[in-house]
C-alpha positions as CSV (number, residue, x, y, z in Angstrom):
1,M,-56.1,22.0,-29.5
2,Q,-55.7,25.2,-31.4
3,S,-57.3,23.7,-34.5
4,L,-60.3,22.5,-32.4
5,A,-60.7,25.9,-30.9
6,S,-60.5,27.5,-34.4
7,F,-63.2,25.1,-35.7
8,A,-65.5,25.9,-32.8
9,M,-65.2,29.7,-33.5
10,R,-66.3,29.3,-37.2
11,G,-69.9,29.6,-36.2
12,R,-72.7,28.7,-33.7
13,S,-73.3,25.2,-35.1
14,Q,-69.6,24.3,-35.0
15,A,-69.3,25.5,-31.4
16,A,-72.4,23.7,-30.3
17,L,-71.1,20.5,-31.9
18,V,-67.8,20.7,-30.1
19,V,-69.6,21.5,-26.8
20,A,-72.2,18.7,-27.1
21,A,-70.0,16.0,-28.5
22,S,-67.2,16.4,-26.0
23,A,-69.7,16.5,-23.2
24,V,-71.1,13.1,-24.3
25,L,-67.6,11.7,-24.7
26,S,-66.9,12.8,-21.1
27,L,-69.3,10.1,-19.9
28,L,-66.5,7.7,-21.0
29,L,-63.5,9.9,-20.7
30,P,-64.2,12.5,-17.9
31,L,-61.3,14.8,-18.7
32,V,-62.9,15.5,-22.1
33,G,-65.5,17.4,-20.2
34,L,-62.9,20.2,-19.8
35,I,-63.0,20.7,-23.6
36,S,-66.7,21.1,-23.5
37,S,-66.7,23.6,-20.8
38,A,-63.7,25.5,-22.2
39,T,-65.4,25.9,-25.5
40,V,-68.4,27.6,-23.8
41,A,-65.9,29.9,-22.0
42,L,-64.1,30.6,-25.3
43,V,-67.3,31.6,-27.1
44,T,-68.4,33.8,-24.2
45,L,-65.1,35.5,-23.8
46,R,-64.7,36.3,-27.5
47,K,-68.3,36.9,-28.6
48,G,-70.1,38.0,-25.4
49,A,-72.7,36.8,-23.0
50,G,-75.6,36.5,-25.5
51,E,-73.6,34.4,-28.0
52,G,-72.3,32.2,-25.2
53,L,-75.8,31.6,-23.8
54,F,-77.1,30.8,-27.3
55,V,-74.4,28.2,-27.9
56,T,-75.1,26.7,-24.5
57,A,-78.8,26.4,-25.3
58,F,-78.0,25.0,-28.8
59,A,-75.5,22.5,-27.3
60,G,-78.1,21.5,-24.7
61,L,-80.5,20.6,-27.5
62,A,-77.8,18.8,-29.5
63,G,-76.6,17.0,-26.3
64,G,-80.1,15.8,-25.6
65,L,-80.4,14.4,-29.1
66,L,-77.0,12.7,-28.8
67,T,-77.6,11.2,-25.4
68,F,-81.0,9.9,-26.6
69,A,-79.5,8.4,-29.7
70,V,-76.5,6.8,-27.8
71,L,-77.9,6.0,-24.4
72,G,-81.6,6.6,-24.6
73,R,-81.4,9.2,-21.8
74,P,-81.9,12.7,-23.2
75,L,-82.2,14.2,-19.7
76,L,-78.5,13.8,-19.2
77,A,-78.2,17.0,-21.3
78,I,-79.7,18.9,-18.3
79,G,-76.8,17.8,-16.2
80,F,-74.4,19.0,-18.9
81,V,-76.0,22.4,-18.9
82,L,-76.0,22.8,-15.1
83,I,-72.7,21.3,-14.3
84,L,-70.4,21.8,-17.3
85,W,-71.7,24.8,-19.2
86,L,-73.6,27.4,-17.1
87,P,-70.9,27.9,-14.5
88,L,-68.3,28.5,-17.3
89,W,-70.7,30.9,-19.0
90,V,-71.0,32.9,-15.8
91,L,-67.2,32.9,-15.3
92,G,-66.7,33.8,-18.9
93,V,-69.0,36.8,-18.6
94,V,-67.3,38.0,-15.4
95,L,-63.8,37.7,-16.9
96,R,-64.9,39.4,-20.1
97,R,-66.4,42.4,-18.3
98,T,-63.8,42.8,-15.5
99,R,-60.7,41.6,-17.3
100,S,-59.5,40.4,-13.9
101,L,-58.4,36.8,-13.8
102,A,-57.8,36.9,-10.1
103,L,-61.3,38.2,-9.4
104,T,-62.9,35.6,-11.6
105,V,-60.9,32.8,-10.0
106,Q,-62.0,33.9,-6.5
107,L,-65.6,34.1,-7.7
108,A,-65.3,30.5,-8.9
109,A,-64.3,29.5,-5.3
110,L,-67.8,30.7,-4.3
111,S,-69.3,27.9,-6.3
112,G,-67.4,25.5,-4.1
113,L,-68.8,27.3,-1.1
114,L,-72.3,26.9,-2.4
115,I,-71.8,23.2,-2.8
116,L,-70.6,22.9,0.8
117,V,-73.6,24.8,2.1
118,G,-75.9,22.8,-0.2
119,I,-74.6,19.5,1.0
120,R,-74.8,20.6,4.6
121,L,-78.4,21.8,4.2
122,L,-79.7,18.8,2.3
123,T,-77.9,16.1,4.3
124,A,-78.4,15.5,8.0
125,D,-74.9,13.9,8.3
126,P,-72.7,14.1,5.2
127,T,-70.2,11.7,6.6
128,V,-72.8,8.9,6.9
129,S,-74.0,9.6,3.4
130,W,-70.4,9.5,2.0
131,M,-69.8,6.2,3.8
132,E,-72.8,4.7,2.2
133,L,-71.5,5.8,-1.2
134,L,-68.1,4.4,-0.4
135,E,-69.3,1.1,0.9
136,P,-69.0,-0.8,-2.4
137,L,-65.4,0.3,-2.6
138,R,-64.7,-0.7,0.9
139,R,-66.2,-4.2,0.4
140,G,-64.2,-4.6,-2.8
141,L,-60.9,-3.8,-1.0
142,V,-61.7,-6.2,1.8
143,E,-62.7,-9.0,-0.6
144,G,-59.6,-8.4,-2.6
145,N,-57.5,-8.8,0.5
146,V,-56.1,-5.3,0.0
147,I,-57.0,-4.2,3.5
148,E,-58.4,-5.8,6.7
149,A,-62.1,-5.3,7.4
150,T,-61.6,-3.4,10.7
151,E,-59.0,-1.2,9.2
152,S,-61.2,-0.5,6.2
153,E,-64.0,0.8,8.3
154,Q,-61.7,3.2,10.0
155,M,-60.1,4.3,6.8
156,M,-63.4,4.9,5.0
157,A,-64.7,6.8,8.0
158,Q,-61.7,9.2,7.8
159,I,-62.1,9.5,4.0
160,A,-65.8,10.2,4.3
161,R,-65.1,12.9,6.9
162,W,-63.2,14.9,4.3
163,M,-65.2,14.0,1.2
164,T,-67.6,17.0,1.3
165,G,-64.7,19.5,1.2
166,A,-62.8,17.5,-1.3
167,F,-65.8,17.2,-3.6
168,A,-66.5,20.9,-3.5
169,T,-62.9,21.8,-4.1
170,A,-62.5,19.3,-7.0
171,F,-65.7,20.7,-8.6
172,Y,-64.6,24.3,-8.7
173,F,-61.0,23.4,-9.5
174,Q,-62.2,21.7,-12.7
175,L,-64.1,24.9,-13.5
176,L,-60.9,26.9,-13.2
177,L,-59.0,24.5,-15.4
178,A,-61.7,24.8,-18.1
179,L,-61.7,28.6,-17.8
180,F,-58.0,28.7,-18.2
181,I,-58.1,26.5,-21.2
182,G,-60.8,28.7,-22.8
183,R,-58.7,31.8,-22.0
184,W,-55.6,30.2,-23.4
185,W,-57.5,29.3,-26.6
186,Q,-58.6,32.9,-26.9
187,A,-55.1,34.1,-26.7
188,L,-53.8,31.5,-29.2
189,L,-56.3,32.6,-31.8
190,Y,-56.5,36.3,-31.2
191,N,-53.8,37.5,-28.8
192,P,-50.7,35.3,-28.9
193,G,-48.8,35.5,-25.6
194,G,-51.7,37.3,-23.9
195,F,-52.7,34.6,-21.5
196,G,-49.1,33.9,-20.5
197,A,-48.7,37.5,-19.3
198,E,-52.1,37.4,-17.6
199,F,-51.4,34.2,-15.8
200,R,-47.9,35.2,-14.7
201,A,-49.5,38.2,-13.0
202,F,-52.1,36.2,-11.2
203,R,-52.3,36.9,-7.5
204,V,-55.2,36.5,-5.1
205,R,-56.1,39.2,-2.6
206,S,-54.1,39.3,0.6
207,E,-57.3,39.1,2.5
208,V,-57.7,35.5,1.3
209,G,-54.3,34.7,2.8
210,Y,-55.4,36.2,6.2
211,A,-58.7,34.3,6.1
212,A,-56.8,31.0,5.3
213,L,-54.4,31.7,8.2
214,G,-57.3,32.2,10.5
215,L,-59.0,29.0,9.4
216,A,-55.7,27.0,9.8
217,I,-55.5,28.2,13.4
218,V,-59.1,27.2,14.1
219,V,-58.4,23.7,12.6
220,L,-55.3,23.3,14.7
221,L,-57.0,24.4,17.9
222,L,-60.4,22.6,17.4
223,D,-60.3,19.0,16.3
224,E,-64.0,18.9,15.4
225,A,-64.1,22.1,13.4
226,M,-64.7,20.4,10.1
227,W,-66.4,23.5,8.7
228,A,-63.1,25.4,9.0
229,A,-61.1,22.5,7.4
230,E,-63.5,22.4,4.5
231,L,-63.3,26.1,3.9
232,L,-59.5,25.9,4.1
233,L,-59.6,23.2,1.4
234,L,-61.4,25.6,-0.8
235,A,-58.5,28.1,-0.5
236,V,-55.8,25.5,-1.5
237,P,-56.4,25.7,-5.3
238,L,-56.2,29.4,-5.2
239,F,-52.8,29.3,-3.6
240,F,-51.7,26.4,-5.7
241,L,-52.4,28.4,-8.9
242,Q,-50.7,31.4,-7.4
243,G,-47.6,29.2,-6.8
244,V,-47.7,27.9,-10.4
245,A,-48.0,31.5,-11.6
246,I,-44.8,32.3,-9.6
247,V,-42.9,29.5,-11.2
248,H,-44.0,30.7,-14.7
249,S,-43.0,34.2,-13.7
250,L,-39.5,33.2,-12.6
251,V,-38.9,31.2,-15.7
252,H,-40.0,34.1,-17.8
253,A,-38.1,36.7,-15.8
254,Y,-34.8,34.8,-16.1
255,S,-35.4,33.7,-19.7
256,L,-35.0,30.1,-18.7
257,H,-35.6,27.2,-21.2
258,R,-39.1,25.9,-21.5
259,G,-37.7,22.5,-20.3
260,W,-37.7,23.9,-16.8
261,L,-41.5,24.2,-16.9
262,I,-41.9,20.8,-18.4
263,G,-39.8,19.4,-15.6
264,F,-41.9,21.3,-13.0
265,Y,-45.1,19.8,-14.3
266,V,-43.5,16.3,-14.4
267,L,-42.6,16.7,-10.8
268,L,-46.2,17.7,-9.9
269,L,-47.3,14.4,-11.4
270,L,-44.6,12.2,-10.0
271,I,-44.6,13.3,-6.4
272,A,-48.2,14.3,-5.9
273,P,-49.7,15.4,-3.6
274,H,-46.5,16.6,-1.8
275,A,-45.4,18.8,-4.7
276,E,-48.8,20.4,-5.0
277,I,-48.8,21.1,-1.2
278,L,-45.3,22.7,-1.5
279,V,-46.4,24.9,-4.5
280,A,-49.6,25.9,-2.6
281,G,-47.4,26.8,0.3
282,V,-45.3,29.1,-1.9
283,G,-48.5,30.7,-3.2
284,F,-49.7,31.2,0.4
285,L,-46.3,32.8,1.4
286,D,-46.6,35.1,-1.6
287,S,-49.7,36.7,-0.1
288,W,-47.4,38.6,2.2
289,V,-43.9,38.5,0.6
290,D,-44.9,39.2,-3.1
291,L,-42.0,37.2,-4.5
292,R,-42.5,38.4,-8.0
293,A,-42.1,42.1,-7.0
294,R,-39.0,41.2,-5.1
295,V,-37.5,39.4,-8.1
296,A,-38.4,42.4,-10.4
297,A,-36.8,44.8,-8.0
298,R,-33.7,42.6,-7.8
299,K,-33.4,42.3,-11.5
300,G,-34.0,46.1,-11.9
301,G,-31.1,46.7,-9.5
302,Q,-28.8,44.4,-11.4
303,D,-29.7,46.1,-14.7
């Protein structure tokens, strides 16, 4: 990964090549899209808004040529620009100017909010629209005797009810992952260890915790308050990342072996989503308790 980042930083053409090629590959391997977006973030963070925008435009042209040559559909490059690159360029500009990872992450959550509002404004009934999109999947499950027809309709109705919030949350969470990769690359190349220290200090504002608590109360009291449930979903990645930052901070504070972190991430994969919910709960609790400050005070007392 470091060699790829180093290649991208050799010049505009190299950066645009990495951005465009990885975006086209993401049509087959979706996770490769993170590399494309992260490269935009890296260039913007290191060289500024103007250079990041130039590489984005250059990559858009190259992406159009690649998609035309491979798929005969050059307009796909517009989707790359709007979905993969411009949001990361904006986040990169904000992080470069404010030097606040927490502020930038919370700004990214606004993109999820914009998606929620957009879907609500453009769709009369989002649940019905999602059910139409999920219908081929439902039929496939029924025809494969995986689930009964009557049960499948109820299950898909429940899934469709949550899809708007889940879609918006997933979209901005992948923006955050790409931003973190880009910041990590920047640290690897120019400031070794810098991203680790920055991430271990990551903490969202306490007001976000109070807002999430209020939304949770509304969801518990009002069964039909889907708007509150969707907004609450948008807050989950913020607290999850804060929980992960706490784990990294504890491992660093007590000079534990890196294997503890490897084991932690393995558990996240093996017992998902329960582990993710637990970690997000720790991050939520940290909004009031400030676990890292308590650990630092305790260690200071012991020293």
